[in-house]
Every structure is written in structure tokens, then in C-alpha cells.
Residue frames relative to the residue before (quaternion, step in Angstrom):
aa qw qx qy qz dx dy dz
M 1.0000 0.0000 0.0000 0.0000 0.00 0.00 0.00
E 0.4858 -0.6519 0.4995 0.2993 3.57 -0.95 0.87
L 0.5810 -0.6596 0.3536 0.3199 3.57 -0.94 0.97
N 0.6538 0.5096 -0.3163 0.4614 3.57 0.91 -0.90
K 0.6271 0.5153 -0.3454 0.4711 3.63 0.94 -0.72
A 0.6346 0.5267 -0.3257 0.4625 3.60 0.93 -0.88
I 0.6851 0.5032 -0.2941 0.4370 3.61 0.79 -1.01
F 0.7570 0.4010 -0.2041 0.4738 3.53 0.90 -1.00
D 0.6820 0.4769 -0.2961 0.4688 3.70 1.17 -0.40
R 0.5531 0.6227 -0.4212 0.3590 3.68 1.08 -0.39
R 0.0242 -0.7861 0.6155 -0.0515 3.49 -0.90 1.08
S 0.4681 -0.5764 0.5603 0.3671 3.55 -1.33 0.22
I 0.2162 -0.7862 0.5747 0.0702 3.56 -0.63 1.24
R 0.0869 -0.8082 0.5824 -0.0113 3.55 -0.89 1.14
K 0.7407 0.2395 -0.2147 0.5899 3.56 1.25 0.49
Y 0.1038 -0.8317 0.5440 -0.0394 3.44 -0.71 1.27
K 0.5033 -0.6052 0.5204 0.3311 3.56 -1.23 0.61
D 0.4601 -0.6349 0.5365 0.3121 3.57 -1.21 0.52
Q 0.3602 0.7099 -0.4902 0.3550 3.58 0.42 1.27
P 0.4463 -0.7306 0.4487 0.2564 3.59 -0.77 1.01
V 0.1903 -0.7021 0.6718 0.1396 3.57 -1.34 0.38
S 0.3916 -0.7526 0.4880 0.2052 3.58 -0.81 1.04
E 0.6418 -0.5174 0.4219 0.3773 3.51 -1.34 0.45
E 0.6430 0.5418 -0.3195 0.4369 3.55 1.07 -0.76
Q 0.6255 0.5301 -0.3156 0.4777 3.52 1.17 -0.70
I 0.6583 0.4815 -0.3169 0.4841 3.53 0.97 -0.85
K 0.5908 0.5553 -0.3548 0.4655 3.69 1.05 -0.58
E 0.6332 0.5285 -0.3133 0.4707 3.54 1.04 -0.82
L 0.6635 0.5029 -0.3016 0.4647 3.59 1.02 -0.83
L 0.6692 0.5033 -0.2718 0.4743 3.55 1.03 -0.85
W 0.5885 0.5515 -0.3500 0.4765 3.56 1.17 -0.65
A 0.6469 0.5318 -0.2958 0.4596 3.53 0.99 -0.94
A 0.6740 0.4946 -0.2851 0.4688 3.52 0.97 -0.92
S 0.6111 0.5649 -0.3249 0.4492 3.54 1.16 -0.61
Q 0.6411 0.5306 -0.3088 0.4605 3.60 1.26 -0.40
A 0.4831 0.6702 -0.4397 0.3523 3.59 1.24 -0.06
P 0.5382 -0.6347 0.4429 0.3337 3.57 -1.05 0.69
S 0.0296 0.7694 -0.6379 -0.0151 3.60 -1.21 0.41
W 0.7122 -0.4666 0.3331 0.4051 3.48 -1.38 0.50
T 0.8367 -0.1161 0.0226 0.5347 3.55 -0.74 1.11
N 0.5936 -0.6011 0.3500 0.4048 3.62 1.02 0.81
S 0.2362 0.8122 -0.5028 0.1782 3.64 1.09 0.67
Q 0.1514 -0.8367 0.5147 0.1100 3.61 1.14 -0.44
P 0.0470 0.8762 -0.4774 0.0472 3.59 0.67 1.11
S 0.5863 0.6200 -0.3708 0.3665 3.61 1.19 -0.51
R 0.0407 -0.7291 0.6832 0.0058 3.48 -1.29 0.80
Y 0.1764 -0.8016 0.5671 0.0689 3.55 -1.16 0.63
F 0.1361 -0.7344 0.6608 0.0740 3.50 -1.22 0.73
V 0.1621 -0.8450 0.5093 0.0184 3.54 -0.51 1.22
A 0.1475 -0.8074 0.5700 0.0368 3.54 -0.69 1.13
M 0.0766 0.7664 -0.6304 0.0970 3.58 -0.71 1.12
G 0.8113 0.2557 -0.1911 0.4897 3.52 -1.26 0.46
E 0.8332 -0.0838 0.0830 0.5402 3.60 -0.86 -0.88
A 0.6083 0.5502 -0.3562 0.4477 3.58 1.05 -0.72
R 0.6095 0.5577 -0.3298 0.4569 3.58 1.02 -0.79
D 0.6585 0.5080 -0.3000 0.4673 3.57 0.94 -0.90
A 0.6500 0.5160 -0.3120 0.4625 3.57 0.99 -0.92
V 0.7022 0.4460 -0.3087 0.4613 3.60 0.85 -0.86
A 0.5583 0.5972 -0.3711 0.4404 3.61 1.12 -0.66
D 0.6577 0.5155 -0.2890 0.4671 3.56 1.06 -0.82
M 0.6414 0.5090 -0.3086 0.4841 3.63 1.27 -0.22
L 0.5927 0.5281 -0.3833 0.4721 3.59 1.32 0.14
P 0.5911 -0.5430 0.4562 0.3842 3.53 -1.24 0.42
E 0.6856 -0.5284 0.2929 0.4062 3.61 -1.09 0.68
F 0.6700 0.5004 -0.3421 0.4286 3.65 0.85 -0.85
N 0.6578 0.4724 -0.3155 0.4947 3.66 0.99 -0.73
K 0.6158 0.5477 -0.3512 0.4444 3.61 0.99 -0.82
N 0.6688 0.5083 -0.2749 0.4677 3.56 1.04 -0.81
N 0.6341 0.5401 -0.3019 0.4637 3.56 1.21 -0.61
V 0.7764 0.3256 -0.1694 0.5123 3.62 1.08 -0.56
I 0.1512 0.8439 -0.5075 0.0861 3.64 1.18 0.44
N 0.8296 0.2335 -0.1109 0.4950 3.58 0.77 -1.00
A 0.4437 0.6888 -0.4692 0.3295 3.50 1.29 0.05
P 0.3611 -0.8020 0.4411 0.1783 3.56 -0.55 1.19
V 0.7657 0.2733 -0.1413 0.5648 3.57 1.20 -0.32
L 0.0355 -0.7447 0.6655 0.0349 3.52 -1.16 0.74
I 0.1249 -0.7962 0.5906 0.0403 3.55 -0.76 1.12
V 0.2471 -0.7394 0.6154 0.1161 3.49 -0.93 1.04
S 0.1757 -0.7950 0.5789 0.0455 3.58 -0.58 1.28
C 0.0416 -0.8008 0.5966 -0.0333 3.54 -0.75 1.06
V 0.2371 -0.7365 0.6073 0.1801 3.51 -1.36 0.08
K 0.4137 -0.6588 0.5679 0.2690 3.56 -1.14 0.72
K 0.4274 -0.7397 0.4686 0.2250 3.52 -0.58 1.19
G 0.8373 0.2592 -0.1699 0.4503 3.51 -1.23 0.57
T 0.5170 0.6414 -0.4275 0.3724 3.57 1.09 0.57
S 0.7851 0.2821 -0.1638 0.5265 3.61 0.29 -1.12
G 0.7647 0.3172 -0.2662 0.4938 3.55 -0.97 0.99
Y 0.6870 0.4639 -0.2564 0.4971 3.55 1.38 0.01
G 0.4193 -0.6719 0.5387 0.2874 3.55 -1.13 0.48
K 0.7017 -0.4758 0.3209 0.4223 3.51 -1.25 0.23
D 0.6201 0.5245 -0.3357 0.4771 3.62 1.29 -0.35
G 0.5483 -0.6428 0.3835 0.3730 3.66 1.26 0.01
V 0.5471 0.6147 -0.3917 0.4115 3.54 1.28 0.14
A 0.5006 -0.6637 0.4622 0.3085 3.60 -0.83 0.88
R 0.2139 -0.7687 0.5939 0.1032 3.55 -0.83 0.98
S 0.6964 0.3752 -0.2495 0.5585 3.68 1.15 -0.49
H 0.5372 -0.6013 0.4941 0.3250 3.54 -1.21 0.72
L 0.6050 0.5623 -0.3689 0.4263 3.64 1.17 -0.29
G 0.3149 -0.7560 0.5170 0.2492 3.66 1.12 -0.32
D 0.8302 -0.0987 0.1117 0.5372 3.54 -0.71 -1.11
G 0.4548 0.7119 -0.4291 0.3197 3.52 1.31 -0.16
F 0.6251 0.5306 -0.3430 0.4583 3.60 1.06 -0.70
T 0.5571 0.5819 -0.4114 0.4264 3.66 1.13 -0.48
Y 0.6736 0.4873 -0.2968 0.4698 3.61 0.91 -0.87
F 0.6022 0.5444 -0.3555 0.4633 3.57 1.06 -0.66
D 0.6807 0.4902 -0.2952 0.4574 3.58 0.91 -0.86
N 0.6057 0.5339 -0.3295 0.4894 3.54 1.17 -0.72
G 0.6322 0.5382 -0.3342 0.4461 3.59 0.94 -0.77
I 0.6117 0.5395 -0.3269 0.4773 3.56 1.03 -0.82
A 0.6893 0.4767 -0.2804 0.4680 3.60 0.87 -1.03
V 0.6373 0.5401 -0.3168 0.4492 3.60 0.95 -0.83
Q 0.6642 0.4754 -0.3049 0.4898 3.56 0.91 -0.96
T 0.6084 0.5348 -0.3614 0.4618 3.65 0.94 -0.79
L 0.6548 0.5139 -0.3173 0.4544 3.65 0.91 -0.91
C 0.6767 0.5081 -0.2931 0.4450 3.55 0.94 -0.95
L 0.6622 0.4793 -0.3213 0.4780 3.61 0.99 -0.80
K 0.6247 0.5188 -0.3314 0.4803 3.63 1.00 -0.68
A 0.6274 0.5180 -0.3386 0.4726 3.59 1.01 -0.72
L 0.6288 0.5192 -0.3402 0.4683 3.62 0.97 -0.74
D 0.6706 0.5186 -0.2977 0.4391 3.45 0.91 -0.95
M 0.7066 0.4211 -0.2631 0.5041 3.60 1.18 -0.58
G 0.6370 -0.5612 0.3283 0.4141 3.63 1.28 0.24
F 0.5827 0.5968 -0.3671 0.4117 3.63 1.23 0.04
G 0.2972 -0.6962 0.6154 0.2196 3.54 -1.34 0.27
T 0.1675 -0.7784 0.6007 0.0719 3.54 -1.21 0.53
L 0.0703 -0.7431 0.6595 0.0887 3.46 -1.37 0.36
I 0.2306 -0.7714 0.5812 0.1184 3.57 -0.75 1.10
M 0.0700 -0.8262 0.5589 -0.0119 3.59 -0.57 1.15
G 0.1523 -0.8232 0.5418 0.0749 3.56 -0.79 0.98
I 0.6410 0.4569 -0.3323 0.5196 3.55 1.29 0.32
Y 0.2480 0.7524 -0.5522 0.2596 3.60 -0.60 1.19
N 0.5477 -0.5889 0.4702 0.3636 3.50 -1.26 0.23
E 0.2334 -0.8391 0.4726 0.1343 3.48 0.14 1.31
P 0.6711 0.4858 -0.3458 0.4405 3.68 0.85 -0.72
A 0.6424 0.5266 -0.3323 0.4468 3.58 1.04 -0.70
I 0.6573 0.4896 -0.3134 0.4796 3.57 0.96 -0.89
R 0.6063 0.5533 -0.3410 0.4582 3.61 0.99 -0.80
E 0.6781 0.4822 -0.2767 0.4807 3.57 0.86 -0.98
Y 0.6706 0.5392 -0.3009 0.4111 3.57 0.73 -1.06
F 0.7796 0.3114 -0.1768 0.5138 3.61 0.91 -0.94
E 0.3656 -0.7411 0.4685 0.3125 3.56 1.39 -0.10
I 0.1897 0.7857 -0.5425 0.2290 3.52 0.94 1.05
D 0.3085 -0.7748 0.5266 0.1648 3.59 -0.59 1.16
D 0.7098 -0.5156 0.3264 0.3520 3.52 -1.40 0.27
S 0.5227 0.6314 -0.4061 0.4040 3.54 1.28 -0.11
L 0.7202 0.3781 -0.2037 0.5449 3.51 1.34 -0.42
E 0.2129 -0.7443 0.6215 0.1201 3.56 -1.22 0.78
I 0.3661 -0.7167 0.5505 0.2217 3.57 -0.82 0.99
V 0.2320 -0.8053 0.5406 0.0740 3.54 -0.70 1.15
C 0.8026 -0.1721 0.1632 0.5474 3.59 0.78 -1.01
V 0.3097 -0.6881 0.6117 0.2376 3.53 -1.31 0.12
I 0.1036 -0.8153 0.5692 0.0229 3.62 -0.74 0.95
S 0.2400 -0.7498 0.5975 0.1523 3.55 -0.76 1.07
V 0.0810 -0.7766 0.6244 0.0232 3.50 -1.24 0.73
G 0.3134 0.7207 -0.5714 0.2363 3.54 -0.94 0.98
Y 0.6400 -0.5027 0.4167 0.4050 3.47 -1.37 -0.17
P 0.4127 -0.7371 0.4661 0.2628 3.62 -0.54 1.03
D 0.1974 -0.7479 0.6247 0.1071 3.51 -1.17 0.77
I 0.7151 0.3163 -0.2503 0.5708 3.56 1.23 0.42
D 0.1977 -0.7455 0.6233 0.1290 3.56 -1.21 0.34
P 0.0885 -0.8433 0.5276 0.0504 3.61 0.31 1.20
P 0.5034 -0.6424 0.4766 0.3268 3.51 -1.10 0.58
A 0.6175 -0.5483 0.4126 0.3845 3.48 -1.30 0.33
R 0.3281 -0.7391 0.5386 0.2367 3.56 -0.89 0.74
P 0.6685 -0.5220 0.3430 0.4037 3.56 -1.16 0.59
R 0.1622 -0.7719 0.6109 0.0691 3.56 -1.10 0.75
L 0.5343 -0.5967 0.4874 0.3477 3.54 -1.18 0.51
S 0.5057 -0.6384 0.4852 0.3183 3.66 -1.08 0.61
V 0.6311 -0.5107 0.3980 0.4272 3.55 -1.16 0.34
D 0.6252 0.5377 -0.3513 0.4434 3.63 1.03 -0.74
Q 0.6626 0.4854 -0.2999 0.4852 3.62 1.09 -0.61
L 0.7359 0.4441 -0.2481 0.4468 3.56 1.07 -0.53
A 0.8086 0.2855 -0.1053 0.5035 3.54 1.07 -0.74
V 0.2058 -0.7147 0.6504 0.1543 3.49 -1.33 0.51
F 0.1705 -0.7718 0.6095 0.0614 3.56 -0.84 1.15
K 0.0245 -0.7731 0.6338 0.0027 3.59 -0.95 0.90
K 0.1342 -0.8052 0.5758 0.0465 3.53 -0.82 1.01
């Protein structure tokens, strides 16, 4: 898929076809996400994939509105970050004024890469930031060294939503010469 097409066609999908996605296809998405850049190649992102009965269990850990958005999505991916990685030197001292904030920045790059690859493979995605964090942490036995960032649904889209309005470059940027 041509890059501009992917950037401009990616949408948050809130209705999916009842069609399976294979583990191999999800591994391809995660491989693409692993290629995203990160601070000193720290690669802070980690993923927990829910398919089948596990998908249903994790869907029950979403608020009702998100649960309704992912009814037929066959896969839910929990994206996490390893704390204290991006933004830090090898000595463990923060090099960025953002501290752990750069870790979330790096995860965002990886998640966007995953979503663009999903579009390229014919899938739709929805990135969700509201979920029952303690329940997900317990279900996957996620220890305290990881922070849960988002849950991503993956499946074949059953809708083609229009693009939502975007701010102009002049509203987003300040140029100084």
C-alpha cells in the first residue's frame, strides 16, 4: 500500500465482520510494530494477545461502549511498555525531562506502525485507552515492571467511516524564520 494512502485511509473501526484473523497474521503485525524506532533502540513495547475465549474475557474488561465497538473483532491486543527504558541512559538516569514519558511516545510510534500495517493487510483497528487495568493485569499476569497503555482491536472492518475533520497545518504549527 502506498504510504500516503495508508496515512489518509486509516480510521478507528467500531464495527467488524465476523471473520477470523490468524495467529500468523497477528505475528506479522507485531513484527511490523517491532520495527518502529525507539530511544536508543530500547524497544519498550510488549504485547499480550487475546484470541478465542481469551478475546471474550478481555472484551468483558472493557467499558460497555468499547465492548460494543469490538463485538466481532476476533483479536484484542494489550499494548504495554517496560518502565524506565526510553528516555534513560544505561545508568538508569533519565536523560529526557519527560522521564518515563518518552516510553509512551515510543509505544505510540509502535502502535501507529501496527495500525498502518493492519490497514495494509486489510484489517481495521481501534485503539482504546479505557479498560479495567487491574483485571487485565491479573488475567495476563502482567507484573509491575510493565505499564498497560492501550487495548487494540483487530479485525476485518464492516464499515468505512469518513475522515473526521483535522486542524490545518497553520493551526498546528508555528514557523519562525
